[in-house]
KOLBA-730425 format. One line per field, with one value per residue (C-alpha): residue number from 1; residue in three letters; x, y, z. Coordinates in nm, 3 decimals, padded with zeros to 5 digits. Example, Ala and Ser with C-alpha at 12.3 -4.5 7.8 and 13.67 -1.06 7.14 Angstrom:
<rs>
k: (1, 2)
r: (ALA, SER)
u: (01.230, 01.367)
v: (-00.450, -00.106)
w: (00.780, 00.714)
</rs>
This chain:
<rs>
k: (1, 2, 3, 4, 5, 6, 7, 8, 9, 10, 11, 12, 13, 14, 15, 16, 17, 18, 19, 20, 21, 22, 23, 24, 25, 26, 27, 28, 29, 30, 31, 32, 33, 34, 35, 36, 37, 38, 39, 40, 41, 42, 43, 44, 45, 46, 47, 48, 49, 50, 51, 52, 53, 54, 55, 56, 57, 58, 59, 60, 61, 62, 63, 64, 65, 66, 67, 68, 69, 70, 71, 72, 73, 74, 75, 76, 77, 78, 79, 80, 81)
r: (MET, GLY, CYS, CYS, ASN, GLN, ARG, ARG, SER, ALA, ALA, ILE, THR, THR, PRO, LEU, ARG, THR, ALA, GLU, ALA, HIS, ARG, VAL, PRO, ALA, PRO, ARG, ARG, ALA, VAL, ASP, VAL, PRO, VAL, ARG, TYR, VAL, GLY, ALA, SER, ARG, VAL, ARG, VAL, ARG, GLY, THR, ALA, THR, GLY, ARG, THR, TYR, VAL, TRP, SER, GLY, GLY, ASP, ARG, THR, LEU, ALA, VAL, ASP, GLN, ARG, ASP, ILE, ALA, VAL, LEU, LEU, ARG, SER, GLY, HIS, PHE, VAL, ALA)
u: (00.000, 00.134, 00.219, 00.051, 00.378, 00.394, 00.053, 00.150, 00.472, 00.276, 00.036, 00.322, 00.503, 00.191, 00.217, -00.046, -00.208, -00.083, -00.258, -00.010, -00.180, -00.511, -00.383, -00.606, -00.411, -00.384, -00.600, -00.419, -00.312, -00.476, -00.254, -00.260, -00.233, -00.151, -00.459, -00.452, -00.746, -00.785, -01.042, -00.965, -01.144, -01.093, -01.281, -01.360, -01.457, -01.554, -01.436, -01.734, -01.549, -01.343, -01.523, -01.193, -01.213, -00.984, -00.933, -00.768, -00.685, -00.527, -00.172, -00.232, -00.334, -00.216, -00.313, -00.260, -00.599, -00.690, -00.717, -01.069, -01.192, -01.035, -01.293, -01.568, -01.334, -01.209, -01.563, -01.641, -01.395, -01.236, -00.952, -00.663, -00.463)
v: (00.000, 00.345, 00.611, 00.951, 01.117, 00.926, 01.057, 01.410, 01.385, 01.263, 01.554, 01.803, 01.667, 01.657, 01.943, 02.210, 02.407, 02.760, 03.082, 03.109, 02.819, 03.007, 03.351, 03.543, 03.711, 04.088, 04.287, 04.411, 04.769, 05.003, 05.143, 05.511, 05.594, 05.938, 06.086, 06.408, 06.646, 06.787, 07.056, 07.425, 07.507, 07.383, 07.061, 06.860, 06.493, 06.234, 05.881, 05.648, 05.344, 05.497, 05.818, 06.008, 06.368, 06.473, 06.839, 06.946, 07.312, 07.518, 07.445, 07.090, 06.897, 06.550, 06.378, 06.031, 05.857, 05.527, 05.265, 05.175, 05.527, 05.556, 05.384, 05.637, 05.933, 05.807, 05.750, 06.118, 06.219, 06.489, 06.272, 06.073, 05.803)
w: (00.000, -00.089, 00.159, 00.173, 00.083, -00.246, -00.354, -00.254, -00.460, -00.762, -00.733, -00.711, -01.018, -01.236, -01.487, -01.438, -01.716, -01.719, -01.813, -02.100, -02.278, -02.276, -02.365, -02.605, -02.884, -02.851, -03.092, -03.397, -03.373, -03.618, -03.889, -03.979, -04.348, -04.492, -04.663, -04.863, -04.887, -05.239, -05.156, -05.105, -04.779, -04.425, -04.354, -04.041, -04.074, -03.816, -03.894, -03.934, -03.799, -03.517, -03.428, -03.455, -03.574, -03.858, -03.949, -04.274, -04.317, -04.593, -04.476, -04.355, -04.665, -04.548, -04.224, -04.078, -04.091, -03.928, -04.203, -04.088, -04.175, -04.519, -04.741, -04.669, -04.717, -05.053, -05.181, -05.124, -05.396, -05.176, -05.044, -05.190, -05.012)
</rs>
C-alpha cells in the first residue's frame, strides 16, 4: 500500500495548465495611413469606424488617418490616399 507522501509527490510533479496556454491574442493595432485632402477650404470629418475627428486646413493637406476610416473618405472624392 502506498504512503501519503507518495501521492503528494505525484500531485506536485503533475504538470499544471498555465494561463499562457489560454492567452487570447492581442487585438491588432490600427494602422494610420496618410490621406490628402484635395479641396480648397478647411474641412472637419468624423471617422465612421473609429469616431476620430480629422481636421484638414489650408496648410495641412495631409493627415494620418486610421485605415478603418479611409474607405468612406475616398468615396467622397475629396480625399486621396
